[in-house]
C-alpha positions in Angstrom: -129.3 -61.3 67.1 -126.8 -60.4 64.3 -123.5 -60.3 63.8 -123.8 -56.5 63.6 -126.1 -56.8 67.2 -122.6 -58.2 68.4 -119.8 -56.3 66.9 -121.1 -53.3 67.5 -122.1 -52.6 71.0 -118.4 -53.1 72.1 -117.0 -50.4 69.2 -119.5 -48.1 71.1 -118.7 -48.4 74.5 -115.3 -47.1 75.1 -112.8 -49.3 77.2 -110.1 -48.9 79.8 -108.5 -52.6 79.7 -106.9 -53.2 76.7 -106.2 -57.5 77.1 -102.2 -58.6 75.6 -102.4 -61.4 73.7 -99.5 -64.2 74.1 -97.6 -65.6 71.0 -96.1 -62.6 68.6 -99.0 -60.6 66.2 -98.1 -59.1 63.1 -98.8 -56.1 62.6 -99.4 -56.1 58.7 -97.6 -52.6 58.0 -94.2 -54.9 58.4 -95.4 -56.3 55.3 -93.6 -55.1 51.6 -95.9 -54.8 48.6 -93.3 -57.3 46.1 -96.0 -57.4 43.7 -96.5 -55.0 40.7 -99.7 -55.5 39.6 -101.3 -53.3 42.6 -103.9 -52.0 40.4 -105.8 -54.9 40.4 -109.1 -54.9 41.8 -113.0 -54.9 41.5 -115.2 -52.1 39.5 -116.3 -49.0 41.4 -119.8 -50.7 41.3 -122.3 -51.6 45.0 -122.7 -54.7 45.0 -123.7 -54.4 48.7 -126.3 -56.6 49.7 -126.8 -54.9 53.3 -126.3 -50.9 54.7 -122.6 -50.5 55.5 -121.7 -48.6 58.3 -117.9 -46.5 58.8 -116.3 -48.6 62.0 -112.1 -47.5 63.0 -111.5 -49.8 64.7 -108.5 -52.3 65.0 -109.2 -56.2 63.9 -107.0 -59.3 64.1 -107.1 -61.9 61.5 -105.7 -65.4 61.2 -104.9 -66.6 57.6 -105.5 -70.2 56.5 -102.5 -70.0 55.1 -100.9 -69.4 58.3 -102.8 -69.5 61.1 -100.7 -69.2 64.2 -99.7 -66.1 62.4 -101.8 -63.2 63.9 -102.3 -60.0 61.9 -103.7 -56.8 62.8 -105.6 -54.3 60.0 -107.8 -51.1 60.8 -111.3 -51.6 59.5 -113.0 -49.0 57.8 -116.6 -50.6 57.6 -118.9 -52.7 58.0 -122.3 -54.7 56.9 -124.0 -57.7 57.8 -122.2 -58.9 55.2 -118.6 -57.9 54.9 -116.1 -55.5 56.1 -113.4 -53.0 54.2 -110.3 -52.9 55.8 -106.8 -51.0 55.2 -103.9 -52.5 54.0 -100.0 -51.7 53.3 -99.7 -54.4 51.1 -102.7 -55.5 48.9 -104.3 -58.7 49.8 -105.1 -61.3 47.3 -108.1 -61.5 45.9 -109.9 -65.3 47.5 -107.5 -65.5 50.3 -109.4 -66.9 53.4 -109.5 -66.3 57.0 -110.7 -65.7 60.7 -111.5 -62.8 61.7 -110.6 -62.9 65.2 -111.2 -60.8 67.9 -111.6 -56.2 67.9 -109.2 -54.7 70.4 -109.1 -52.8 72.1 -111.4 -55.1 74.1 -109.9 -58.2 73.0 -113.1 -60.1 72.3 -113.5 -63.5 70.4 -115.2 -63.3 67.0 -113.9 -66.4 65.2 -115.3 -64.9 62.1 -115.3 -67.2 58.2 -114.2 -64.6 56.1 -112.8 -63.9 52.3 -111.1 -61.5 50.7 -113.7 -60.5 47.5 -111.5 -57.5 46.2 -108.3 -55.8 46.6 -107.6 -52.0 44.9 -105.2 -49.4 45.8 -106.6 -47.1 48.6 -108.1 -43.4 47.6 -107.0 -41.9 49.9 -103.5 -42.9 47.9 -101.9 -44.6 50.5 -102.0 -48.1 51.0 -104.3 -50.9 49.7 -108.1 -51.7 50.9 -109.9 -54.4 50.9 -113.4 -56.2 51.0 -114.1 -59.2 53.0 -117.4 -61.4 52.7 -118.2 -63.3 55.9 -119.4 -66.8 55.4 
C-alpha cells in the first residue's frame, strides 16, 4: 500500500468528529515575515517524479528545530513523493520536520519531510513551499 493510498482516503471521507490536540499548537499565520529575501525560490520547471493530486486539508507539522511546537498549514496538492503547502511566511529550503497529522481526522502520520523550495504564492498573498517525503 502506498503512502498516497493511506493518506488520500481520509481526505475524501467527511468526518464529523475532530480530535483535539493536547498542548499548545501554533497556527502558521501567527508568524511574521521579517525576511527581505522573500522572492527566493526555484524555477518553475516541473521536476516532479510522480503525479500530484489537488488536496486542500489542514496538516500539522513539527519542525525539527522545535519539535514540541506543532504548526498548522494548508495543503495545496499531494503526490507519492511530497506535498505543496501554503504558508503566511517563507519556509527555509533544507528545513526538516515531521508531518504529524491531517485534520480534522487527526490521524497520526509521522512522515519525515524536507523543504525543497519556497516562493511567493501565485495569488500574491503568502507563500507556497514544496516538501519532499523521505
